[in-house]
C-alpha positions in Angstrom: -14.5 -3.2 13.8 -13.1 -0.7 11.3 -9.7 -1.1 12.8 -9.8 -4.9 12.3 -11.0 -4.5 8.7 -8.2 -2.0 8.0 -5.7 -4.5 9.5 -7.0 -7.2 7.2 -6.6 -5.0 4.2 -3.0 -4.2 5.2 -2.2 -7.9 5.7 -3.9 -9.0 2.5 -1.9 -6.4 0.6 1.4 -7.7 1.9 0.8 -11.4 2.0 0.8 -12.3 -1.7 2.0 -15.3 -3.7 5.7 -14.4 -3.1 5.1 -14.2 0.7 3.0 -17.3 1.2 5.3 -19.4 -1.1 8.4 -18.2 0.8 10.0 -17.0 -2.4 10.2 -13.3 -1.6 11.0 -13.9 2.1 14.0 -16.0 1.1 15.1 -13.4 -1.4 15.1 -10.5 1.1 16.0 -12.3 4.4 18.1 -15.3 3.4 19.4 -17.5 6.2 19.6 -15.0 9.0 16.2 -13.5 9.3 14.9 -12.9 12.8 16.5 -9.6 13.7 16.2 -8.3 10.1 12.6 -9.3 9.9 11.8 -7.5 13.2 13.5 -4.4 11.8 11.5 -4.6 8.6 8.2 -5.1 10.4 9.0 -2.1 12.7 9.6 0.1 9.6 6.4 -1.3 8.0 4.4 -0.5 11.1 5.7 3.1 11.3 5.1 3.7 7.6 1.6 2.2 7.6 0.5 4.2 10.6 1.9 7.4 9.0 0.1 7.0 5.7 -3.1 5.9 7.4 -3.0 9.1 9.3 -2.3 11.1 6.2 -5.3 9.5 4.5 -7.4 10.4 7.5 -6.2 14.0 7.5 -6.4 14.7 3.8 -9.4 12.6 2.8 -7.9 9.7 0.9 -5.3 9.0 -1.7 -5.9 11.9 -4.1 -6.0 14.3 -1.2 -2.7 13.1 0.1 -1.0 13.5 -3.3 -2.4 17.0 -3.7 -1.3 18.0 -0.2 2.2 16.7 -0.7 2.9 17.5 -4.3 0.5 20.3 -5.3 0.6 20.7 -9.1 2.9 17.7 -9.3 0.2 15.3 -7.9 -0.5 14.0 -11.4 3.2 13.0 -11.9 3.3 11.3 -8.5 0.1 9.4 -9.3 1.5 8.3 -12.6 4.6 6.9 -10.8 2.4 4.9 -8.5 0.3 3.6 -11.3 3.5 2.3 -12.9 4.5 0.7 -9.6 1.1 -1.0 -9.3 1.8 -3.1 -12.4 4.6 -4.9 -10.6 2.5 -6.7 -8.0 -0.2 -7.3 -10.6 2.3 -9.1 -12.7 3.7 -11.0 -9.7 0.3 -12.2 -8.6 -0.7 -13.3 -12.0 2.6 -15.1 -12.5 2.1 -16.7 -9.1 -1.3 -18.2 -10.2 0.2 -19.6 -13.4 3.2 -21.1 -11.4 0.7 -22.6 -8.9 -1.4 -24.2 -11.6 1.0 -24.7 -14.6 -1.3 -27.1 -16.4 -4.0 -24.5 -16.4 -1.8 -21.5 -17.4 -2.8 -18.9 -18.6 -6.4 -19.7 -17.8 -5.6 -19.6 -14.0 -4.4 -16.0 -14.1 -7.4 -15.0 -16.3 -9.8 -16.6 -13.9 -8.2 -14.8 -10.9 -8.5 -11.5 -12.8 -12.2 -12.0 -13.4 -12.9 -12.9 -9.8 -11.0 -9.9 -8.4 -12.9 -7.6 -10.9 -16.2 -8.7 -9.4 -15.2 -7.5 -5.9 -13.5 -4.3 -7.2 -16.8 -3.3 -8.9 -17.9 -2.2 -5.4 -14.8 -0.1 -4.8 -13.2 0.0 -1.4 -16.1 -1.9 0.2 -15.5 -4.9 -2.1 -11.8 -4.7 -1.4 -12.4 -4.8 2.4 -14.9 -7.6 2.0 -12.5 -9.8 0.0 -9.7 -9.3 2.6 -12.1 -9.9 5.5 -13.1 -13.2 4.1 -9.7 -14.5 2.9 -7.1 -13.1 5.3 -8.2 -15.1 8.4 -8.0 -18.3 6.3 -4.4 -17.4 5.3 -3.3 -16.7 8.8 -4.8 -20.0 10.0 -3.0 -21.9 7.2 0.4 -20.4 8.0 0.0 -21.1 11.7 -1.1 -24.7 11.2 1.6 -25.7 8.8 4.4 -23.7 10.3 3.8 -24.4 14.0 6.2 -27.4 14.2 9.1 -25.4 12.8 9.1 -22.3 15.0 12.6 -21.1 15.9 13.6 -18.2 18.1 17.3 -17.9 17.1 18.7 -16.9 13.8 21.9 -14.9 13.1 21.7 -11.6 11.3 23.6 -11.6 8.0 25.6 -8.6 6.8 23.0 -7.7 4.1 20.0 -8.3 6.3 19.4 -4.7 7.5 19.5 -3.2 3.9 17.3 -5.9 2.4 14.9 -5.6 5.4 14.5 -1.9 4.7 13.9 -2.6 1.0 11.3 -5.2 1.8 9.4 -2.7 4.0 9.7 0.0 1.3 8.4 -2.4 -1.3 5.3 -3.3 0.7 4.6 0.4 1.4 4.9 1.3 -2.3 2.6 -1.5 -3.3 -0.1 -0.6 -0.7 0.1 3.2 -0.5 -3.0 4.0 -2.6 -5.1 1.5 -0.6 -3.5 2.7 2.7 -4.5 6.3 2.1 -8.0 5.3 1.0 -8.4 3.0 4.0 -7.3 5.8 6.3 -10.4 7.8 5.5 -12.6 5.5 7.5 -10.3 4.0 10.2 -10.6 5.6 13.7 -7.4 4.1 15.2 -4.8 3.9 12.5 -1.9 3.1 14.9 -3.8 0.0 16.2 -4.6 -1.2 12.7 -0.9 -0.8 11.6 0.3 -2.5 14.8 -2.0 -5.6 14.4 -1.0 -5.9 10.7 2.7 -5.7 11.4 2.5 -8.2 14.3 0.6 -10.7 12.1 3.0 -10.4 9.2 6.0 -10.8 11.5 4.6 -14.0 13.1 3.7 -15.5 9.7 7.1 -14.7 8.2 8.9 -16.2 11.2 6.9 -19.5 10.8 7.5 -19.7 7.0 11.2 -19.0 7.2 11.6 -21.3 10.1 10.0 -24.1 8.1 12.1 -23.4 5.1 15.3 -23.2 7.1 14.6 -26.5 8.9 13.7 -28.3 5.7 16.6 -26.8 3.7 14.3 -25.9 0.8 15.5 -22.3 0.3 16.6 -23.0 -3.3 13.2 -24.3 -4.4 10.9 -22.0 -6.6 8.3 -22.2 -3.8 10.3 -22.9 -0.6 7.4 -23.1 1.8 5.5 -25.6 -0.4 8.6 -27.7 -0.7 9.0 -27.6 3.1 5.4 -28.7 3.9 5.2 -31.2 1.1 2.7 -31.4 -1.7 -0.5 -30.3 -0.1 -3.8 -29.4 -1.7 -4.6 -26.8 0.9 -1.4 -25.0 0.0 -2.7 -24.3 -3.5 -5.9 -22.9 -2.0 -3.9 -20.7 0.4 -1.7 -19.3 -2.3 -4.7 -18.6 -4.5 -6.3 -16.6 -1.6 -3.1 -14.7 -1.1 -2.9 -13.9 -4.8 -6.5 -12.6 -4.9 -6.0 -10.2 -1.9 -2.8 -8.7 -3.2 -4.0 -8.6 -6.8 -7.1 -6.7 -5.7 -5.0 -4.1 -3.8 -2.7 -3.7 -6.8 -5.5 -3.3 -9.4 -7.5 -0.9 -7.3 -5.6 2.3 -8.1 -5.2 1.3 -11.8 -9.0 0.7 -12.3 -9.8 3.9 -10.3 -7.7 5.9 -12.7 -9.4 4.3 -15.7 -12.8 5.1 -14.3 -12.0 8.8 -14.4 -11.8 8.6 -18.2 -15.0 9.9 -19.8 -17.1 8.0 -22.3 -16.3 4.7 -23.9 -12.6 5.4 -23.6 -12.9 4.2 -20.0 -13.4 0.6 -21.1 -10.5 0.8 -23.6 -8.3 2.1 -20.7 -9.3 -0.8 -18.4 -8.6 -3.3 -21.2 -5.2 -1.8 -21.8 -4.3 -1.9 -18.1 -5.3 -5.6 -17.8 -3.5 -6.6 -21.0 -0.3 -4.8 -19.8 -0.4 -6.5 -16.4 -0.9 -9.9 -18.1 2.0 -9.3 -20.5 4.4 -8.3 -17.7 3.4 -11.4 -15.8 5.1 -13.5 -18.5 8.4 -12.8 -16.8 7.4 -15.4 -14.3 7.2 -15.3 -10.5 10.9 -15.7 -9.9 11.8 -13.0 -12.5 9.4 -10.5 -11.0 10.6 -11.1 -7.5 14.3 -11.1 -8.4 14.4 -8.1 -10.7 11.4 -5.8 -10.1 10.7 -6.1 -6.3 14.0 -4.7 -5.1 13.7 -1.7 -7.5 10.2 -1.0 -6.1 11.6 -1.4 -2.6 14.1 1.4 -3.2 11.4 3.6 -4.6 9.2 3.0 -1.6 12.0 3.8 0.9 12.8 7.2 -0.8 9.2 8.1 -1.2 8.3 7.4 2.4 11.4 9.4 3.6 10.3 12.3 1.5 6.7 12.2 2.8 7.8 12.1 6.4 10.3 14.9 6.0 7.7 17.1 4.1 4.8 16.5 6.5 6.8 16.7 9.8 9.1 19.6 8.9 8.0 21.6 5.8 4.3 21.6 6.6 5.0 23.0 10.1 7.1 25.7 8.6 4.3 26.6 6.2 1.8 26.7 9.0 3.9 29.3 10.8 4.5 31.5 7.7 1.0 31.5 6.2 -0.9 32.9 9.2 1.6 35.8 9.5 1.2 36.5 5.8 -2.5 36.6 6.1 -2.4 38.9 9.1 -0.1 41.3 7.2 -2.5 41.4 4.3 -5.5 42.0 6.5 -4.2 44.8 8.7 -5.0 48.3 7.4 -6.3 47.1 4.1 -9.8 45.9 4.9 -12.8 47.6 3.2 -15.8 48.0 5.5 -19.3 47.8 4.1 -21.3 51.0 4.1 -24.9 50.5 5.0 -28.0 52.8 5.3 -27.6 53.0 9.1 -24.2 54.6 8.7 -25.5 57.6 6.6 -27.1 59.7 9.4 -23.8 59.9 11.1 -22.3 62.0 8.3 -21.6 65.6 9.3 -23.8 67.7 7.0 -22.8 71.3 7.9 -21.7 73.5 5.0 -18.1 74.6 5.3 -17.4 78.3 5.1 -14.2 79.7 3.7 -11.9 81.5 6.1 -11.1 85.2 5.5 
């Protein structure tokens, strides 16, 4: 059961407003999507399994940063806190784009609802995803089933954009990934189920967009399926799951502040995310998402190199160093039982 909950968390983190509307899928995969999408989901699976295992090994997000960066863990955490503002802004902008007549009240209402779940920490996050992610999957399968296509050419830029897309999702979800890894028993299975579900949903969405010719629309999948009330509910669910995952590390950092400054820090974080969301969904997806994708690719490559190569080298060096320090330098305790063994004869001088 913990494997399924972990898979739901990974899916909910990745399927946001940009995904369910088709906007970010069209941005990263274009007209030729099938091979590029498969490559992206394979990278996503490998990275998710790796960071889930790291969280399991080092006891969560903070333990992973300390193990990888040592004294520089605070700098690495600051970078990821900055990155977390991007999906927050994207999800809030998605809510306002979905309900333009109610903007900005729609995004504020979404913030309030997510904060209720995050008050319970990772349990609230898992509960939110367990409730909403199955509904999202059913919606995509139902409305995309008539447009399924197995053939699509791979464009020249597909491989690079696919790698950036996988890196972006890893960067967005890394704090939640590592925290989830503490309690999941089978991280590879959780990562596999999540990657498979995301691949299937993305194929259905892009197939529907390609068949309807709505790639130029602000919300291509909505334009492909027609005006539908259920679509608004599905996008709202996707926004809530991704917004919760993005806000989690920001609020966790604020709660480490002592005294009343904690509430001031939380208010500053929420106001900053709301201000950044004024760029609009298309602006966030077009400008900020590729930059975060590049950051996620380089960070993942560094973590894999450090954990697989440098850590093994350290493990070989440290035991030898400890043995060298121990040999010939140990001080043994002298106890009362050792005293009778002392030779007590008085020495006489030689002539």
